[in-house]
C-alpha positions as CSV (number, residue, x, y, z in Angstrom):
1,M,3.2,1.0,-3.5
2,A,3.1,0.3,0.1
3,N,-0.6,-0.6,-0.2
4,F,0.1,-3.2,-3.0
5,E,2.8,-4.8,-0.8
6,T,0.6,-5.3,2.0
7,A,-2.5,-6.9,-0.2
8,V,0.2,-8.9,-1.7
9,F,1.4,-10.4,1.9
10,A,-2.4,-10.5,2.9
11,H,-3.3,-12.6,-0.3
12,S,-0.3,-15.1,0.7
13,D,-1.6,-15.2,4.2
14,D,-5.3,-15.8,3.1
15,T,-4.1,-18.8,0.8
16,R,-1.7,-20.2,3.1
17,A,-4.5,-20.3,5.9
18,N,-6.8,-22.3,3.4
19,P,-4.7,-24.4,1.0
20,A,-5.9,-25.6,-2.2
21,E,-7.2,-29.1,-2.9
22,A,-4.6,-31.3,-4.4
23,G,-3.7,-30.9,-7.9
24,K,-4.8,-27.7,-7.9
25,R,-1.6,-25.4,-8.6
26,F,-2.7,-22.2,-9.7
27,N,-4.5,-19.4,-7.9
28,G,-5.9,-16.1,-9.8
29,F,-7.2,-13.4,-7.6
30,V,-8.7,-10.0,-7.3
31,R,-8.4,-7.5,-4.4
32,F,-10.1,-4.3,-4.5
33,G,-10.6,-1.5,-1.9
34,N,-10.2,1.9,-0.9
35,E,-7.1,3.7,1.5
36,F,-8.6,6.8,2.9
37,G,-7.3,9.0,5.7
38,D,-6.3,12.7,6.5
39,R,-3.1,14.4,6.7
40,S,-2.5,17.2,9.2
41,A,-1.2,20.7,8.4
42,S,2.2,22.1,9.1
43,E,4.4,24.8,8.4
44,N,5.3,23.1,5.1
45,Q,2.1,21.7,3.9
46,L,-1.6,22.0,3.8
47,G,-3.8,19.5,5.8
48,S,-5.8,17.4,3.3
49,S,-8.0,14.4,3.3
50,I,-6.8,11.2,1.1
51,S,-8.9,8.7,-1.0
52,R,-7.3,6.0,-3.2
53,P,-9.4,3.3,-4.5
54,Y,-7.2,0.4,-6.0
55,A,-7.5,-2.9,-7.4
56,L,-4.9,-5.9,-7.5
57,L,-5.2,-8.5,-10.1
58,G,-2.7,-11.5,-10.0
59,V,-1.7,-15.2,-10.5
60,D,0.5,-17.3,-8.9
61,M,1.9,-21.0,-9.1
62,L,3.0,-23.5,-6.5
63,F,6.3,-25.0,-7.4
64,G,6.5,-27.1,-4.5
65,P,4.8,-28.2,-1.1
66,S,5.4,-24.9,0.2
67,T,6.9,-22.6,-2.3
68,R,4.5,-20.3,-4.4
69,A,5.5,-17.2,-6.7
70,G,3.2,-15.2,-8.8
71,L,2.8,-11.5,-10.5
72,A,0.2,-8.8,-10.0
73,L,-1.1,-5.8,-11.6
74,G,-1.9,-3.3,-9.3
75,L,-4.2,0.2,-10.3
76,A,-4.9,3.3,-8.2
77,D,-6.5,6.4,-8.4
78,G,-5.7,8.6,-5.7
79,K,-6.9,12.3,-4.8
80,D,-5.9,14.5,-1.9
81,N,-8.3,17.6,-1.6
82,F,-6.5,20.3,0.3
83,D,-8.5,21.8,3.6
84,G,-10.3,25.0,2.9
85,G,-10.4,24.6,-0.7
86,Y,-7.1,25.4,-1.8
87,G,-6.9,22.9,-4.4
88,E,-6.3,19.1,-5.1
89,T,-3.7,16.7,-6.3
90,K,-4.7,13.5,-8.4
91,V,-2.5,10.6,-8.9
92,K,-2.8,7.7,-10.9
93,T,-0.6,4.5,-10.4
94,T,0.1,1.5,-12.4
95,A,2.2,-0.9,-10.8
96,F,3.6,-4.7,-11.4
97,Q,4.1,-6.8,-8.3
98,G,6.2,-10.0,-8.2
99,Y,6.2,-11.8,-5.2
100,L,7.6,-15.3,-3.4
101,S,6.5,-17.3,-0.7
102,F,8.7,-19.8,0.7
103,G,7.8,-22.3,3.5
104,F,10.6,-24.0,5.7
105,G,9.2,-27.5,5.8
106,D,7.2,-28.6,8.7
107,S,8.5,-25.6,11.3
108,G,6.0,-23.1,10.2
109,L,8.5,-20.7,9.5
110,V,7.8,-18.6,6.2
111,L,9.8,-16.0,4.2
112,D,7.9,-13.9,1.8
113,A,9.2,-11.5,-0.4
114,T,8.0,-8.7,-3.0
115,G,9.2,-6.2,-5.3
116,G,7.6,-4.1,-7.7
117,Y,7.6,-0.8,-9.8
118,G,4.9,1.4,-10.4
119,A,4.4,4.3,-12.9
120,T,2.6,7.5,-11.8
121,S,1.0,10.3,-13.5
122,G,-0.2,13.2,-11.5
123,D,-2.4,16.4,-12.0
124,T,-2.2,19.2,-9.2
125,T,-4.5,22.2,-8.8
126,R,-3.8,25.1,-6.7
127,N,-6.7,27.6,-6.2
128,L,-4.9,31.2,-5.4
129,T,-7.9,32.8,-3.8
130,S,-6.1,36.3,-2.9
131,L,-5.6,36.6,-6.6
132,M,-8.6,35.0,-8.2
133,R,-6.4,32.6,-10.3
134,T,-6.0,28.6,-10.3
135,A,-2.5,27.2,-11.2
136,T,-2.5,23.5,-12.9
137,G,0.5,21.4,-13.4
138,S,1.2,17.7,-14.3
139,A,4.1,15.5,-13.3
140,D,4.9,11.7,-14.3
141,G,7.1,9.7,-12.0
142,N,7.8,6.2,-11.0
143,V,8.5,4.1,-7.6
144,W,10.7,1.1,-6.9
145,S,9.6,-1.0,-3.9
146,G,10.8,-4.1,-2.2
147,A,10.1,-6.0,1.2
148,L,11.0,-9.2,3.2
149,R,8.8,-10.5,5.8
150,L,9.6,-13.6,8.2
151,S,6.7,-15.2,9.9
152,K,6.2,-18.2,12.1
153,S,2.7,-20.2,12.6
154,L,2.0,-21.4,16.0
155,G,-0.9,-23.7,17.2
156,A,-2.7,-26.7,15.5
157,T,-5.3,-27.5,13.3
158,G,-8.9,-26.7,14.5
159,K,-7.5,-24.4,17.5
160,V,-6.7,-20.7,17.3
161,T,-3.5,-19.9,15.7
162,F,-0.9,-17.4,16.3
163,V,1.4,-16.0,13.6
164,P,4.0,-13.8,14.7
165,Y,5.9,-11.9,11.9
166,A,8.4,-9.2,11.2
167,Y,9.1,-7.4,8.1
168,I,11.1,-4.9,6.3
169,D,10.3,-2.6,3.2
170,V,12.0,0.2,1.2
171,Q,10.5,2.5,-1.6
172,K,12.1,5.1,-3.7
173,A,9.7,7.8,-5.6
174,S,11.1,10.1,-8.2
175,V,9.0,12.6,-9.5
176,D,9.8,14.7,-12.7
177,G,10.1,18.6,-13.0
178,Y,7.0,20.5,-14.4
179,T,5.6,24.0,-14.6
180,E,2.4,25.3,-13.7
181,T,0.0,27.2,-15.8
182,G,-2.8,29.5,-15.5
183,A,-1.6,32.1,-13.1
184,G,1.0,33.9,-14.8
185,A,3.9,35.2,-12.8
186,A,2.6,33.3,-9.7
187,D,3.1,29.7,-11.7
188,L,5.4,27.7,-10.1
189,V,8.4,25.8,-11.5
190,V,9.2,22.7,-9.4
191,A,12.6,20.9,-10.6
192,Q,12.5,17.0,-10.6
193,H,13.0,15.3,-7.1
194,E,13.4,11.9,-5.4
195,L,11.9,10.6,-2.0
196,W,12.9,7.8,-0.2
197,S,11.2,5.7,2.6
198,S,12.0,2.5,4.7
199,A,9.8,0.9,7.4
200,F,10.1,-2.2,10.0
201,E,6.9,-3.8,11.3
202,A,6.8,-6.5,13.9
203,G,3.6,-8.1,15.1
204,T,1.2,-11.2,15.4
205,S,-1.7,-12.4,13.6
206,M,-4.5,-14.6,15.0
207,I,-6.3,-16.8,12.8
208,I,-9.7,-18.0,14.5
209,P,-11.9,-20.7,12.8
210,L,-15.4,-20.2,13.3
211,Q,-16.1,-24.2,13.1
212,A,-13.9,-26.9,12.5
213,G,-14.0,-28.0,9.0
214,S,-16.4,-25.1,7.8
215,G,-13.9,-23.2,5.9
216,M,-14.7,-20.0,7.7
217,S,-12.6,-18.1,10.0
218,F,-11.4,-14.5,11.4
219,H,-8.1,-13.1,10.9
220,L,-6.9,-10.2,13.6
221,Q,-3.5,-8.8,13.4
222,A,-1.6,-6.0,15.6
223,G,1.7,-4.9,15.3
224,W,3.9,-1.7,15.5
225,H,5.2,-0.1,12.0
226,Y,8.2,2.6,12.3
227,L,9.6,4.4,9.5
228,V,13.2,4.5,9.4
229,E,13.0,7.0,6.5
230,D,9.7,8.7,6.4
231,G,9.5,10.1,2.7
232,A,10.2,13.6,3.8
233,G,12.6,15.6,1.2
234,S,13.0,19.0,-0.5
235,T,13.2,20.2,-4.3
236,S,14.3,23.4,-5.9
237,T,11.1,26.0,-6.6
238,W,10.7,29.2,-8.6
239,L,8.1,31.5,-9.4
240,S,7.7,31.5,-13.4
241,G,7.9,35.5,-12.7
242,S,10.9,35.7,-10.8
243,P,14.7,34.5,-11.1
244,I,15.0,33.8,-7.6
245,G,14.5,30.5,-6.4
246,F,13.3,29.1,-3.1
247,T,13.5,25.4,-1.4
248,T,10.1,23.5,-0.9
249,Q,10.1,21.1,1.9
250,F,8.0,17.8,1.8
251,D,7.0,16.5,5.1
252,G,7.0,12.8,5.8
253,Q,4.2,10.6,7.4
254,A,4.2,9.7,11.0
255,K,7.2,7.7,12.1
256,S,5.4,5.3,14.4
257,T,2.2,4.0,14.1
258,A,0.2,0.9,15.0
259,R,-0.8,-1.7,12.6
260,V,-4.2,-3.3,12.9
261,A,-6.2,-5.6,10.9
262,A,-9.4,-7.6,11.0
263,T,-10.6,-9.9,8.0
264,F,-13.2,-12.3,7.4
265,E,-12.5,-15.4,5.4
266,A,-14.9,-18.1,3.8
267,A,-13.7,-21.1,1.5
268,L,-16.4,-22.0,-0.8
269,S,-17.4,-25.8,-1.9
270,N,-16.2,-24.9,-5.5
271,G,-12.7,-24.0,-4.2
272,M,-13.0,-20.2,-4.5
273,L,-11.9,-18.2,-1.6
274,I,-13.6,-15.1,-0.5
275,T,-12.2,-12.5,1.9
276,V,-13.5,-8.9,3.3
277,G,-11.6,-7.1,5.8
278,Y,-10.2,-3.7,7.1
279,R,-6.6,-2.7,7.9
280,G,-5.1,0.7,9.0
281,L,-2.3,2.3,10.2
282,L,-3.3,4.3,13.5
283,G,-1.3,7.2,14.5
284,S,-1.3,11.3,14.3
285,D,-2.2,10.8,10.4
286,A,-4.3,7.5,10.4
287,L,-4.6,5.6,7.2
288,H,-7.3,2.9,6.6
289,A,-8.3,0.5,4.0
290,I,-11.4,-1.4,3.5
291,E,-10.5,-4.3,0.9
292,A,-12.4,-7.5,-0.7
293,G,-11.1,-10.0,-2.7
294,V,-11.8,-13.3,-4.4
295,V,-9.5,-16.3,-5.2
296,F,-9.7,-18.6,-8.2
297,R,-8.1,-22.0,-8.0
298,F,-7.3,-24.2,-11.0
């Protein structure tokens, strides 16, 4: 869900930097990409490689000179491959994201807000090599999220523009309990559990026009991303062949990371807007995303 929030904010930035011509109040847009990275091994978890292809489709409407609101549908198909061939986890997400962008007149100050709900469906495979068995399990879940961002545009038309920003977000994920099959007495019974995460981020974006009036520009971003709550948690677990339970710990993400992004944007003569770029969170468990997008104005 965090990646959908970031994509919605990126869409708001792109359309604000290249406003539509007079009379066109609606934007239809598609953004698609792949988020990928590695997760370090610890005493609580195996190391893994991560790949999450995603798409975001939405529409928004201009309600005033500097106010825009919209709704987007997000789809993701994630996969974690555990190091050493010990298994994998696949999670499909279908999410709805609402958002509002409100500008405070000619001050350059903008408040962006987004909230969303996602339904998840996950399948886990554990390869128990010592027992020559494979345990599989499936669990549904859901995620609620919300974020607020305040930014201010500095600079003048035709020159490099700096846009400092700060935002907060919070997410709650719930995962249903499930029972594995395929490994007999070594199957796990996992109880329902919830995971919380919240973050603060501050930084600045820089908009660099390639040539005055060309409609083409580079957007660069750098910031500091800090997790107030990192998504760590625990749940009760049993072996299906044993009445004795134990606690399974879930590690959170890296608390402090660097936000970086670079995007190329081109406004075409027919009013379409095309973007392609990279963004990432760089730290001990880095996450990267390559993304492209198209905006249709009408």
